[in-house]
All heavy atoms as TSV, in Angstrom:
chain	resi	resn	atom	element	x	y	z
A	1	LEU	N	N	-35.724	22.516	-7.512
A	1	LEU	CA	C	-36.572	22.271	-6.357
A	1	LEU	C	C	-35.941	22.748	-5.060
A	1	LEU	O	O	-36.647	23.027	-4.115
A	1	LEU	CB	C	-36.846	20.771	-6.223
A	1	LEU	CG	C	-37.635	20.085	-7.328
A	1	LEU	CD1	C	-37.813	18.613	-6.997
A	1	LEU	CD2	C	-38.950	20.738	-7.552
A	2	CYS	N	N	-34.624	22.786	-5.030
A	2	CYS	CA	C	-33.930	23.105	-3.781
A	2	CYS	C	C	-33.537	24.578	-3.698
A	2	CYS	O	O	-33.326	25.238	-4.705
A	2	CYS	CB	C	-32.672	22.260	-3.649
A	2	CYS	SG	S	-33.007	20.510	-3.457
A	3	ILE	N	N	-33.417	25.040	-2.466
A	3	ILE	CA	C	-32.892	26.372	-2.198
A	3	ILE	C	C	-31.453	26.396	-2.706
A	3	ILE	O	O	-30.722	25.412	-2.529
A	3	ILE	CB	C	-32.945	26.649	-0.680
A	3	ILE	CG1	C	-34.400	26.675	-0.201
A	3	ILE	CG2	C	-32.224	27.941	-0.331
A	3	ILE	CD1	C	-34.549	26.686	1.310
A	4	PRO	N	N	-31.019	27.474	-3.349
A	4	PRO	CA	C	-29.644	27.534	-3.846
A	4	PRO	C	C	-28.624	27.207	-2.739
A	4	PRO	O	O	-28.743	27.681	-1.614
A	4	PRO	CB	C	-29.495	28.983	-4.312
A	4	PRO	CG	C	-30.901	29.385	-4.686
A	4	PRO	CD	C	-31.783	28.686	-3.675
A	5	GLY	N	N	-27.680	26.351	-3.077
A	5	GLY	CA	C	-26.654	25.942	-2.119
A	5	GLY	C	C	-27.017	24.708	-1.325
A	5	GLY	O	O	-26.214	24.196	-0.556
A	6	ARG	N	N	-28.248	24.240	-1.475
A	6	ARG	CA	C	-28.682	23.023	-0.779
A	6	ARG	C	C	-29.099	22.014	-1.836
A	6	ARG	O	O	-29.330	22.362	-2.981
A	6	ARG	CB	C	-29.854	23.309	0.148
A	6	ARG	CG	C	-29.511	24.293	1.236
A	6	ARG	CD	C	-30.645	24.419	2.189
A	6	ARG	NE	N	-30.391	25.478	3.144
A	6	ARG	CZ	C	-31.234	25.830	4.071
A	6	ARG	NH1	N	-32.413	25.221	4.153
A	6	ARG	NH2	N	-30.944	26.791	4.907
A	7	GLY	N	N	-29.223	20.753	-1.452
A	7	GLY	CA	C	-29.587	19.766	-2.462
A	7	GLY	C	C	-29.963	18.426	-1.892
A	7	GLY	O	O	-30.401	18.317	-0.759
A	8	PHE	N	N	-29.755	17.394	-2.710
A	8	PHE	CA	C	-30.099	16.022	-2.367
A	8	PHE	C	C	-29.092	15.427	-1.394
A	8	PHE	O	O	-27.930	15.795	-1.401
A	8	PHE	CB	C	-30.064	15.143	-3.632
A	8	PHE	CG	C	-31.244	15.301	-4.527
A	8	PHE	CD1	C	-31.247	16.227	-5.548
A	8	PHE	CD2	C	-32.355	14.503	-4.356
A	8	PHE	CE1	C	-32.326	16.365	-6.392
A	8	PHE	CE2	C	-33.442	14.629	-5.194
A	8	PHE	CZ	C	-33.429	15.553	-6.212
A	9	LYS	N	N	-29.566	14.466	-0.595
A	9	LYS	CA	C	-28.657	13.575	0.102
A	9	LYS	C	C	-28.280	12.508	-0.903
A	9	LYS	O	O	-29.118	12.061	-1.677
A	9	LYS	CB	C	-29.341	12.928	1.308
A	9	LYS	CG	C	-29.453	13.830	2.497
A	9	LYS	CD	C	-29.791	13.025	3.719
A	9	LYS	CE	C	-29.626	13.899	4.940
A	9	LYS	NZ	N	-29.640	13.131	6.159
A	10	LEU	N	N	-27.031	12.110	-0.907
A	10	LEU	CA	C	-26.563	11.125	-1.871
A	10	LEU	C	C	-26.350	9.774	-1.198
A	10	LEU	O	O	-26.031	9.706	-0.011
A	10	LEU	CB	C	-25.251	11.599	-2.505
A	10	LEU	CG	C	-25.297	12.969	-3.189
A	10	LEU	CD1	C	-23.920	13.349	-3.681
A	10	LEU	CD2	C	-26.307	12.986	-4.310
A	11	ASN	N	N	-26.516	8.698	-1.979
A	11	ASN	CA	C	-26.239	7.370	-1.446
A	11	ASN	C	C	-24.741	7.087	-1.571
A	11	ASN	O	O	-23.968	7.946	-1.997
A	11	ASN	CB	C	-27.098	6.303	-2.135
A	11	ASN	CG	C	-26.779	6.128	-3.605
A	11	ASN	OD1	O	-25.754	6.579	-4.100
A	11	ASN	ND2	N	-27.678	5.464	-4.319
A	12	ALA	N	N	-24.315	5.879	-1.224
A	12	ALA	CA	C	-22.892	5.516	-1.237
A	12	ALA	C	C	-22.275	5.609	-2.631
A	12	ALA	O	O	-21.069	5.820	-2.763
A	12	ALA	CB	C	-22.719	4.112	-0.679
A	13	ASP	N	N	-23.094	5.458	-3.679
A	13	ASP	CA	C	-22.600	5.542	-5.051
A	13	ASP	C	C	-22.592	6.973	-5.590
A	13	ASP	O	O	-22.262	7.202	-6.746
A	13	ASP	CB	C	-23.452	4.663	-5.973
A	13	ASP	CG	C	-23.367	3.197	-5.605
A	13	ASP	OD1	O	-22.264	2.759	-5.203
A	13	ASP	OD2	O	-24.388	2.494	-5.729
A	14	GLY	N	N	-23.007	7.932	-4.769
A	14	GLY	CA	C	-23.036	9.319	-5.200
A	14	GLY	C	C	-24.272	9.697	-5.994
A	14	GLY	O	O	-24.325	10.752	-6.604
A	15	LEU	N	N	-25.284	8.836	-5.978
A	15	LEU	CA	C	-26.535	9.110	-6.700
A	15	LEU	C	C	-27.542	9.759	-5.771
A	15	LEU	O	O	-27.553	9.491	-4.570
A	15	LEU	CB	C	-27.102	7.804	-7.263
A	15	LEU	CG	C	-26.186	7.075	-8.257
A	15	LEU	CD1	C	-26.770	5.710	-8.604
A	15	LEU	CD2	C	-25.990	7.910	-9.502
A	16	PRO	N	N	-28.417	10.615	-6.304
A	16	PRO	CA	C	-29.427	11.266	-5.465
A	16	PRO	C	C	-30.324	10.249	-4.776
A	16	PRO	O	O	-30.780	9.291	-5.388
A	16	PRO	CB	C	-30.239	12.104	-6.457
A	16	PRO	CG	C	-29.365	12.260	-7.639
A	16	PRO	CD	C	-28.509	11.030	-7.695
A	17	LEU	N	N	-30.555	10.442	-3.492
A	17	LEU	CA	C	-31.379	9.537	-2.707
A	17	LEU	C	C	-32.668	10.220	-2.265
A	17	LEU	O	O	-33.750	9.727	-2.495
A	17	LEU	CB	C	-30.591	9.040	-1.500
A	17	LEU	CG	C	-31.237	8.066	-0.565
A	17	LEU	CD1	C	-31.575	6.769	-1.304
A	17	LEU	CD2	C	-30.320	7.763	0.604
A	18	LYS	N	N	-32.541	11.368	-1.623
A	18	LYS	CA	C	-33.714	12.089	-1.143
A	18	LYS	C	C	-33.349	13.542	-0.875
A	18	LYS	O	O	-32.180	13.908	-0.810
A	18	LYS	CB	C	-34.258	11.445	0.120
A	18	LYS	CG	C	-33.273	11.434	1.277
A	18	LYS	CD	C	-33.827	10.706	2.465
A	18	LYS	CE	C	-32.774	10.590	3.564
A	18	LYS	NZ	N	-33.290	9.867	4.712
A	19	ILE	N	N	-34.392	14.370	-0.736
A	19	ILE	CA	C	-34.224	15.783	-0.389
A	19	ILE	C	C	-34.874	15.982	0.979
A	19	ILE	O	O	-35.995	15.524	1.204
A	19	ILE	CB	C	-34.944	16.719	-1.373
A	19	ILE	CG1	C	-34.512	16.491	-2.807
A	19	ILE	CG2	C	-34.737	18.168	-0.979
A	19	ILE	CD1	C	-35.318	17.314	-3.803
A	20	LEU	N	N	-34.204	16.671	1.866
A	20	LEU	CA	C	-34.840	17.045	3.121
A	20	LEU	C	C	-35.812	18.177	2.834
A	20	LEU	O	O	-35.520	19.075	2.037
A	20	LEU	CB	C	-33.794	17.494	4.140
A	20	LEU	CG	C	-32.763	16.447	4.539
A	20	LEU	CD1	C	-31.753	17.057	5.504
A	20	LEU	CD2	C	-33.436	15.242	5.171
A	21	ARG	N	N	-36.971	18.137	3.468
A	21	ARG	CA	C	-37.992	19.162	3.202
A	21	ARG	C	C	-37.485	20.568	3.472
A	21	ARG	O	O	-37.870	21.513	2.804
A	21	ARG	CB	C	-39.249	18.879	4.017
A	21	ARG	CG	C	-40.018	17.705	3.457
A	21	ARG	CD	C	-41.276	17.414	4.205
A	21	ARG	NE	N	-42.152	18.570	4.221
A	21	ARG	CZ	C	-43.226	18.663	4.971
A	21	ARG	NH1	N	-43.568	17.675	5.760
A	21	ARG	NH2	N	-43.974	19.727	4.938
A	22	LYS	N	N	-36.575	20.717	4.440
A	22	LYS	CA	C	-36.064	22.058	4.761
A	22	LYS	C	C	-35.215	22.643	3.634
A	22	LYS	O	O	-34.935	23.832	3.634
A	22	LYS	CB	C	-35.264	22.023	6.062
A	22	LYS	CG	C	-33.989	21.229	5.970
A	22	LYS	CD	C	-33.259	21.200	7.296
A	22	LYS	CE	C	-31.961	20.410	7.150
A	22	LYS	NZ	N	-31.253	20.349	8.414
A	23	ASN	N	N	-34.825	21.807	2.665
A	23	ASN	CA	C	-34.007	22.277	1.540
A	23	ASN	C	C	-34.835	22.697	0.332
A	23	ASN	O	O	-34.280	23.133	-0.669
A	23	ASN	CB	C	-33.018	21.191	1.113
A	23	ASN	CG	C	-31.943	20.940	2.149
A	23	ASN	OD1	O	-31.745	21.731	3.055
A	23	ASN	ND2	N	-31.258	19.831	2.019
A	24	LEU	N	N	-36.151	22.560	0.396
A	24	LEU	CA	C	-37.010	22.862	-0.747
A	24	LEU	C	C	-37.347	24.341	-0.843
A	24	LEU	O	O	-37.458	25.034	0.167
A	24	LEU	CB	C	-38.322	22.075	-0.640
A	24	LEU	CG	C	-38.232	20.564	-0.752
A	24	LEU	CD1	C	-39.595	19.943	-0.484
A	24	LEU	CD2	C	-37.704	20.149	-2.104
A	25	THR	N	N	-37.545	24.799	-2.077
A	25	THR	CA	C	-38.064	26.153	-2.273
A	25	THR	C	C	-39.517	26.186	-1.801
A	25	THR	O	O	-40.140	25.137	-1.590
A	25	THR	CB	C	-38.009	26.558	-3.753
A	25	THR	OG1	O	-38.846	25.666	-4.501
A	25	THR	CG2	C	-36.595	26.551	-4.291
A	26	THR	N	N	-40.067	27.365	-1.651
A	26	THR	CA	C	-41.439	27.500	-1.171
A	26	THR	C	C	-42.429	26.800	-2.099
A	26	THR	O	O	-43.312	26.080	-1.640
A	26	THR	CB	C	-41.811	28.990	-1.025
A	26	THR	OG1	O	-40.871	29.609	-0.150
A	26	THR	CG2	C	-43.213	29.154	-0.473
A	27	ILE	N	N	-42.291	26.996	-3.408
A	27	ILE	CA	C	-43.229	26.371	-4.351
A	27	ILE	C	C	-43.093	24.849	-4.329
A	27	ILE	O	O	-44.091	24.124	-4.374
A	27	ILE	CB	C	-43.081	26.946	-5.782
A	27	ILE	CG1	C	-44.215	26.472	-6.688
A	27	ILE	CG2	C	-41.753	26.601	-6.394
A	27	ILE	CD1	C	-45.532	27.119	-6.432
A	28	ALA	N	N	-41.880	24.342	-4.231
A	28	ALA	CA	C	-41.674	22.890	-4.179
A	28	ALA	C	C	-42.234	22.321	-2.884
A	28	ALA	O	O	-42.829	21.236	-2.876
A	28	ALA	CB	C	-40.198	22.554	-4.318
A	29	LEU	N	N	-42.063	23.029	-1.781
A	29	LEU	CA	C	-42.615	22.569	-0.503
A	29	LEU	C	C	-44.141	22.529	-0.557
A	29	LEU	O	O	-44.763	21.579	-0.091
A	29	LEU	CB	C	-42.140	23.471	0.634
A	29	LEU	CG	C	-42.598	23.073	2.027
A	29	LEU	CD1	C	-42.150	21.659	2.376
A	29	LEU	CD2	C	-42.082	24.063	3.054
A	30	THR	N	N	-44.742	23.545	-1.158
A	30	THR	CA	C	-46.196	23.583	-1.299
A	30	THR	C	C	-46.692	22.383	-2.098
A	30	THR	O	O	-47.635	21.697	-1.684
A	30	THR	CB	C	-46.632	24.892	-1.986
A	30	THR	OG1	O	-46.150	25.992	-1.222
A	30	THR	CG2	C	-48.135	24.961	-2.129
A	31	TRP	N	N	-46.059	22.090	-3.232
A	31	TRP	CA	C	-46.469	20.950	-4.046
A	31	TRP	C	C	-46.178	19.628	-3.342
A	31	TRP	O	O	-46.918	18.659	-3.503
A	31	TRP	CB	C	-45.808	20.989	-5.416
A	31	TRP	CG	C	-46.545	21.890	-6.350
A	31	TRP	CD1	C	-46.137	23.100	-6.817
A	31	TRP	CD2	C	-47.843	21.671	-6.911
A	31	TRP	NE1	N	-47.107	23.640	-7.634
A	31	TRP	CE2	C	-48.152	22.785	-7.707
A	31	TRP	CE3	C	-48.766	20.637	-6.806
A	31	TRP	CZ2	C	-49.355	22.894	-8.412
A	31	TRP	CZ3	C	-49.963	20.745	-7.508
A	31	TRP	CH2	C	-50.247	21.860	-8.285
A	32	SER	N	N	-45.124	19.569	-2.532
A	32	SER	CA	C	-44.840	18.321	-1.819
A	32	SER	C	C	-45.932	18.028	-0.798
A	32	SER	O	O	-46.369	16.889	-0.659
A	32	SER	CB	C	-43.465	18.363	-1.149
A	32	SER	OG	O	-43.464	19.178	-0.011
A	33	VAL	N	N	-46.396	19.058	-0.104
A	33	VAL	CA	C	-47.478	18.864	0.869
A	33	VAL	C	C	-48.740	18.384	0.157
A	33	VAL	O	O	-49.404	17.449	0.610
A	33	VAL	CB	C	-47.743	20.168	1.656
A	33	VAL	CG1	C	-49.010	20.067	2.480
A	33	VAL	CG2	C	-46.552	20.503	2.537
A	34	LEU	N	N	-49.054	18.985	-0.976
A	34	LEU	CA	C	-50.222	18.550	-1.749
A	34	LEU	C	C	-50.048	17.110	-2.212
A	34	LEU	O	O	-50.975	16.307	-2.124
A	34	LEU	CB	C	-50.437	19.463	-2.948
A	34	LEU	CG	C	-51.580	19.046	-3.867
A	34	LEU	CD1	C	-52.919	19.264	-3.173
A	34	LEU	CD2	C	-51.530	19.785	-5.176
A	35	SER	N	N	-48.858	16.760	-2.677
A	35	SER	CA	C	-48.642	15.393	-3.169
A	35	SER	C	C	-48.733	14.376	-2.046
A	35	SER	O	O	-49.231	13.275	-2.245
A	35	SER	CB	C	-47.286	15.283	-3.888
A	35	SER	OG	O	-46.216	15.243	-2.983
A	36	PHE	N	N	-48.255	14.737	-0.855
A	36	PHE	CA	C	-48.333	13.806	0.277
A	36	PHE	C	C	-49.767	13.564	0.714
A	36	PHE	O	O	-50.124	12.468	1.117
A	36	PHE	CB	C	-47.546	14.343	1.474
A	36	PHE	CG	C	-46.065	14.208	1.344
A	36	PHE	CD1	C	-45.239	15.269	1.666
A	36	PHE	CD2	C	-45.485	13.031	0.917
A	36	PHE	CE1	C	-43.862	15.155	1.561
A	36	PHE	CE2	C	-44.114	12.904	0.804
A	36	PHE	CZ	C	-43.310	13.968	1.130
A	37	SER	N	N	-50.596	14.590	0.651
A	37	SER	CA	C	-51.952	14.445	1.152
A	37	SER	C	C	-52.969	14.011	0.106
A	37	SER	O	O	-53.967	13.397	0.453
A	37	SER	CB	C	-52.420	15.758	1.787
A	37	SER	OG	O	-52.398	16.799	0.840
A	38	ASN	N	N	-52.708	14.298	-1.182
A	38	ASN	CA	C	-53.738	14.029	-2.186
A	38	ASN	C	C	-53.295	13.179	-3.375
A	38	ASN	O	O	-54.020	12.306	-3.806
A	38	ASN	CB	C	-54.295	15.352	-2.731
A	38	ASN	CG	C	-55.035	16.122	-1.683
A	38	ASN	OD1	O	-55.885	15.574	-1.027
A	38	ASN	ND2	N	-54.687	17.376	-1.501
A	39	LEU	N	N	-52.143	13.458	-3.935
A	39	LEU	CA	C	-51.752	12.787	-5.174
A	39	LEU	C	C	-51.220	11.380	-4.944
A	39	LEU	O	O	-51.634	10.438	-5.613
A	39	LEU	CB	C	-50.702	13.624	-5.919
A	39	LEU	CG	C	-51.133	15.023	-6.315
A	39	LEU	CD1	C	-49.984	15.761	-6.973
A	39	LEU	CD2	C	-52.333	14.964	-7.239
A	40	VAL	N	N	-50.268	11.243	-4.041
A	40	VAL	CA	C	-49.661	9.952	-3.728
A	40	VAL	C	C	-49.507	9.893	-2.213
A	40	VAL	O	O	-48.439	10.160	-1.673
A	40	VAL	CB	C	-48.280	9.800	-4.420
A	40	VAL	CG1	C	-47.734	8.396	-4.221
A	40	VAL	CG2	C	-48.356	10.138	-5.893
A	41	PRO	N	N	-50.588	9.582	-1.490
A	41	PRO	CA	C	-50.551	9.633	-0.028
A	41	PRO	C	C	-49.474	8.720	0.569
A	41	PRO	O	O	-49.196	7.640	0.060
A	41	PRO	CB	C	-51.938	9.148	0.379
A	41	PRO	CG	C	-52.799	9.398	-0.809
A	41	PRO	CD	C	-51.900	9.209	-2.003
A	42	THR	N	N	-48.867	9.202	1.642
A	42	THR	CA	C	-47.878	8.438	2.390
A	42	THR	C	C	-47.857	8.945	3.817
A	42	THR	O	O	-48.254	10.071	4.084
A	42	THR	CB	C	-46.473	8.563	1.753
A	42	THR	OG1	O	-45.573	7.730	2.473
A	42	THR	CG2	C	-45.975	9.973	1.760
A	43	SER	N	N	-47.391	8.121	4.730
A	43	SER	CA	C	-47.298	8.546	6.121
A	43	SER	C	C	-45.922	9.112	6.437
A	43	SER	O	O	-45.723	9.770	7.444
A	43	SER	CB	C	-47.602	7.376	7.056
A	43	SER	OG	O	-46.674	6.329	6.830
A	44	HIS	N	N	-44.937	8.865	5.562
A	44	HIS	CA	C	-43.569	9.348	5.790
A	44	HIS	C	C	-43.355	10.623	4.982
A	44	HIS	O	O	-43.178	10.575	3.775
A	44	HIS	CB	C	-42.557	8.272	5.370
A	44	HIS	CG	C	-41.143	8.684	5.597
A	44	HIS	ND1	N	-40.616	8.813	6.854
A	44	HIS	CD2	C	-40.163	9.024	4.736
A	44	HIS	CE1	C	-39.359	9.193	6.758
A	44	HIS	NE2	N	-39.069	9.337	5.478
A	45	THR	N	N	-43.366	11.767	5.661
A	45	THR	CA	C	-43.301	13.039	4.947
A	45	THR	C	C	-42.094	13.888	5.323
A	45	THR	O	O	-42.061	15.077	5.031
A	45	THR	CB	C	-44.579	13.861	5.195
A	45	THR	OG1	O	-44.680	14.127	6.605
A	45	THR	CG2	C	-45.814	13.133	4.714
A	46	LEU	N	N	-41.097	13.307	5.971
A	46	LEU	CA	C	-39.950	14.098	6.388
A	46	LEU	C	C	-39.023	14.458	5.237
A	46	LEU	O	O	-38.400	15.511	5.240
A	46	LEU	CB	C	-39.156	13.371	7.475
A	46	LEU	CG	C	-39.894	13.209	8.797
A	46	LEU	CD1	C	-39.033	12.429	9.779
A	46	LEU	CD2	C	-40.272	14.556	9.371
A	47	ASP	N	N	-38.887	13.571	4.267
A	47	ASP	CA	C	-38.051	13.890	3.124
A	47	ASP	C	C	-38.731	13.482	1.830
A	47	ASP	O	O	-39.726	12.802	1.828
A	47	ASP	CB	C	-36.660	13.252	3.206
A	47	ASP	CG	C	-36.516	12.173	4.232
A	47	ASP	OD1	O	-36.829	11.019	3.922
A	47	ASP	OD2	O	-36.105	12.496	5.327
A	48	ILE	N	N	-38.174	13.955	0.735
A	48	ILE	CA	C	-38.742	13.737	-0.585
A	48	ILE	C	C	-37.886	12.701	-1.308
A	48	ILE	O	O	-36.690	12.915	-1.500
A	48	ILE	CB	C	-38.733	15.051	-1.401
A	48	ILE	CG1	C	-39.307	16.223	-0.598
A	48	ILE	CG2	C	-39.448	14.876	-2.726
A	48	ILE	CD1	C	-40.733	16.080	-0.197
A	49	THR	N	N	-38.489	11.602	-1.733
A	49	THR	CA	C	-37.749	10.602	-2.497
A	49	THR	C	C	-37.487	11.132	-3.900
A	49	THR	O	O	-38.115	12.093	-4.347
A	49	THR	CB	C	-38.532	9.287	-2.600
A	49	THR	OG1	O	-39.762	9.546	-3.303
A	49	THR	CG2	C	-38.834	8.698	-1.229
A	50	LEU	N	N	-36.589	10.482	-4.597
A	50	LEU	CA	C	-36.262	10.905	-5.956
A	50	LEU	C	C	-37.493	10.827	-6.860
A	50	LEU	O	O	-37.742	11.737	-7.655
A	50	LEU	CB	C	-35.124	10.056	-6.518
A	50	LEU	CG	C	-34.554	10.484	-7.857
A	50	LEU	CD1	C	-34.074	11.920	-7.824
A	50	LEU	CD2	C	-33.422	9.553	-8.271
A	51	ASP	N	N	-38.285	9.770	-6.735
A	51	ASP	CA	C	-39.500	9.653	-7.557
A	51	ASP	C	C	-40.480	10.792	-7.276
A	51	ASP	O	O	-41.067	11.361	-8.188
A	51	ASP	CB	C	-40.182	8.309	-7.325
A	51	ASP	CG	C	-39.442	7.152	-7.955
A	51	ASP	OD1	O	-38.659	7.399	-8.903
A	51	ASP	OD2	O	-39.638	6.013	-7.512
A	52	ARG	N	N	-40.659	11.128	-6.008
A	52	ARG	CA	C	-41.575	12.219	-5.670
A	52	ARG	C	C	-40.993	13.558	-6.140
A	52	ARG	O	O	-41.730	14.438	-6.592
A	52	ARG	CB	C	-41.864	12.262	-4.182
A	52	ARG	CG	C	-43.016	13.196	-3.840
A	52	ARG	CD	C	-43.432	13.088	-2.392
A	52	ARG	NE	N	-43.910	11.776	-2.048
A	52	ARG	CZ	C	-45.190	11.410	-2.056
A	52	ARG	NH1	N	-46.116	12.265	-2.400
A	52	ARG	NH2	N	-45.546	10.197	-1.716
A	53	ALA	N	N	-39.687	13.723	-6.065
A	53	ALA	CA	C	-39.045	14.950	-6.556
A	53	ALA	C	C	-39.288	15.113	-8.049
A	53	ALA	O	O	-39.546	16.217	-8.529
A	53	ALA	CB	C	-37.547	14.922	-6.253
A	54	LYS	N	N	-39.224	14.012	-8.785
A	54	LYS	CA	C	-39.498	14.065	-10.228
A	54	LYS	C	C	-40.945	14.486	-10.480
A	54	LYS	O	O	-41.217	15.269	-11.396
A	54	LYS	CB	C	-39.222	12.716	-10.875
A	54	LYS	CG	C	-37.758	12.375	-10.940
A	54	LYS	CD	C	-37.564	10.973	-11.507
A	54	LYS	CE	C	-36.119	10.550	-11.511
A	54	LYS	NZ	N	-35.953	9.174	-12.018
A	55	LEU	N	N	-41.874	13.972	-9.690
A	55	LEU	CA	C	-43.281	14.353	-9.813
A	55	LEU	C	C	-43.451	15.846	-9.551
A	55	LEU	O	O	-44.090	16.560	-10.336
A	55	LEU	CB	C	-44.143	13.542	-8.841
A	55	LEU	CG	C	-45.597	13.981	-8.701
A	55	LEU	CD1	C	-46.367	13.730	-9.991
A	55	LEU	CD2	C	-46.250	13.274	-7.527
A	56	ILE	N	N	-42.873	16.337	-8.467
A	56	ILE	CA	C	-42.994	17.753	-8.115
A	56	ILE	C	C	-42.350	18.633	-9.183
A	56	ILE	O	O	-42.917	19.654	-9.584
A	56	ILE	CB	C	-42.377	18.009	-6.725
A	56	ILE	CG1	C	-43.199	17.271	-5.660
A	56	ILE	CG2	C	-42.303	19.496	-6.417
A	56	ILE	CD1	C	-42.527	17.189	-4.310
A	57	TYR	N	N	-41.182	18.231	-9.666
A	57	TYR	CA	C	-40.514	18.985	-10.733
A	57	TYR	C	C	-41.399	19.050	-11.976
A	57	TYR	O	O	-41.559	20.115	-12.579
A	57	TYR	CB	C	-39.168	18.341	-11.072
A	57	TYR	CG	C	-38.453	19.039	-12.199
A	57	TYR	CD1	C	-37.732	20.205	-11.961
A	57	TYR	CD2	C	-38.506	18.552	-13.493
A	57	TYR	CE1	C	-37.084	20.862	-12.996
A	57	TYR	CE2	C	-37.859	19.197	-14.529
A	57	TYR	CZ	C	-37.159	20.353	-14.271
A	57	TYR	OH	O	-36.523	21.004	-15.302
A	58	GLY	N	N	-41.986	17.926	-12.340
A	58	GLY	CA	C	-42.868	17.891	-13.506
A	58	GLY	C	C	-44.073	18.799	-13.355
A	58	GLY	O	O	-44.479	19.478	-14.303
A	59	ILE	N	N	-44.630	18.837	-12.164
A	59	ILE	CA	C	-45.780	19.711	-11.905
A	59	ILE	C	C	-45.363	21.175	-12.042
A	59	ILE	O	O	-46.029	21.966	-12.708
A	59	ILE	CB	C	-46.381	19.436	-10.511
A	59	ILE	CG1	C	-47.038	18.058	-10.481
A	59	ILE	CG2	C	-47.372	20.525	-10.117
A	59	ILE	CD1	C	-47.433	17.587	-9.101
A	60	ILE	N	N	-44.265	21.534	-11.398
A	60	ILE	CA	C	-43.808	22.923	-11.424
A	60	ILE	C	C	-43.466	23.363	-12.853
A	60	ILE	O	O	-43.770	24.484	-13.246
A	60	ILE	CB	C	-42.597	23.108	-10.479
A	60	ILE	CG1	C	-43.056	22.944	-9.028
A	60	ILE	CG2	C	-41.939	24.466	-10.686
A	60	ILE	CD1	C	-41.923	22.889	-8.027
A	61	GLN	N	N	-42.862	22.468	-13.623
A	61	GLN	CA	C	-42.477	22.793	-14.996
A	61	GLN	C	C	-43.624	22.610	-15.989
A	61	GLN	O	O	-43.448	22.824	-17.186
A	61	GLN	CB	C	-41.282	21.928	-15.426
A	61	GLN	CG	C	-40.023	22.210	-14.647
A	61	GLN	CD	C	-39.549	23.640	-14.817
A	61	GLN	OE1	O	-39.546	24.182	-15.915
A	61	GLN	NE2	N	-39.165	24.256	-13.715
A	62	ARG	N	N	-44.788	22.188	-15.494
A	62	ARG	CA	C	-45.983	21.967	-16.325
A	62	ARG	C	C	-45.725	20.948	-17.437
A	62	ARG	O	O	-46.124	21.131	-18.590
A	62	ARG	CB	C	-46.494	23.270	-16.905
A	62	ARG	CG	C	-46.915	24.254	-15.835
A	62	ARG	CD	C	-47.330	25.569	-16.422
A	62	ARG	NE	N	-47.658	26.480	-15.364
A	62	ARG	CZ	C	-48.779	27.178	-15.321
A	62	ARG	NH1	N	-49.664	27.071	-16.270
A	62	ARG	NH2	N	-48.996	27.995	-14.330
A	63	MET	N	N	-45.040	19.879	-17.068
A	63	MET	CA	C	-44.721	18.821	-18.023
A	63	MET	C	C	-45.886	17.836	-18.122
A	63	MET	O	O	-46.592	17.609	-17.151
A	63	MET	CB	C	-43.459	18.065	-17.556
A	63	MET	CG	C	-42.225	18.937	-17.498
A	63	MET	SD	S	-40.836	18.137	-16.686
A	63	MET	CE	C	-40.447	16.882	-17.876
A	64	ASP	N	N	-46.076	17.259	-19.294
A	64	ASP	CA	C	-47.031	16.168	-19.437
A	64	ASP	C	C	-46.438	14.939	-18.781
A	64	ASP	O	O	-45.272	14.616	-19.001
A	64	ASP	CB	C	-47.305	15.866	-20.920
A	64	ASP	CG	C	-48.128	16.965	-21.581
A	64	ASP	OD1	O	-48.883	17.649	-20.866
A	64	ASP	OD2	O	-47.990	17.126	-22.800
A	65	MET	N	N	-47.233	14.265	-17.943
A	65	MET	CA	C	-46.745	13.090	-17.234
A	65	MET	C	C	-47.780	11.980	-17.293
A	65	MET	O	O	-48.975	12.244	-17.235
A	65	MET	CB	C	-46.452	13.424	-15.767
A	65	MET	CG	C	-45.309	14.388	-15.575
A	65	MET	SD	S	-45.003	14.732	-13.841
A	65	MET	CE	C	-46.289	15.925	-13.504
A	66	ASN	N	N	-47.305	10.756	-17.385
A	66	ASN	CA	C	-48.151	9.587	-17.325
A	66	ASN	C	C	-48.115	9.068	-15.900
A	66	ASN	O	O	-47.067	8.667	-15.418
A	66	ASN	CB	C	-47.649	8.513	-18.311
A	66	ASN	CG	C	-48.555	7.321	-18.356
A	66	ASN	OD1	O	-49.481	7.205	-17.562
A	66	ASN	ND2	N	-48.297	6.443	-19.294
A	67	MET	N	N	-49.243	9.054	-15.225
A	67	MET	CA	C	-49.297	8.676	-13.816
A	67	MET	C	C	-49.685	7.213	-13.612
A	67	MET	O	O	-49.961	6.805	-12.511
A	67	MET	CB	C	-50.298	9.570	-13.068
A	67	MET	CG	C	-49.925	11.033	-13.087
A	67	MET	SD	S	-48.350	11.354	-12.275
A	67	MET	CE	C	-48.789	11.018	-10.605
A	68	ASP	N	N	-49.703	6.414	-14.676
A	68	ASP	CA	C	-50.024	5.003	-14.530
A	68	ASP	C	C	-48.926	4.306	-13.750
A	68	ASP	O	O	-47.757	4.609	-13.881
A	68	ASP	CB	C	-50.155	4.329	-15.907
A	68	ASP	CG	C	-51.348	4.861	-16.662
A	68	ASP	OD1	O	-52.285	5.367	-16.025
A	68	ASP	OD2	O	-51.339	4.764	-17.910
A	69	THR	N	N	-49.333	3.314	-12.939
A	69	THR	CA	C	-48.326	2.542	-12.181
A	69	THR	C	C	-48.218	1.155	-12.729
A	69	THR	O	O	-49.001	0.663	-13.432
A	69	THR	CB	C	-48.708	2.461	-10.684
A	69	THR	OG1	O	-50.034	1.937	-10.576
A	69	THR	CG2	C	-48.612	3.821	-10.062
């Protein structure tokens, strides 16, 4: 999802926390905008949470996903 050489911000334990939108590839950024406005609406769109990154990755990779909450 990220531009080569860029990546996730990590939390204190070294686990992925979020991706800044400026670090996304063009296709990932396009899907993130669609997900923010249509799939899982939110008002906070500055960065991508790990859950949303998984959704975008699944879409790009054409993976079967269960969207039940």
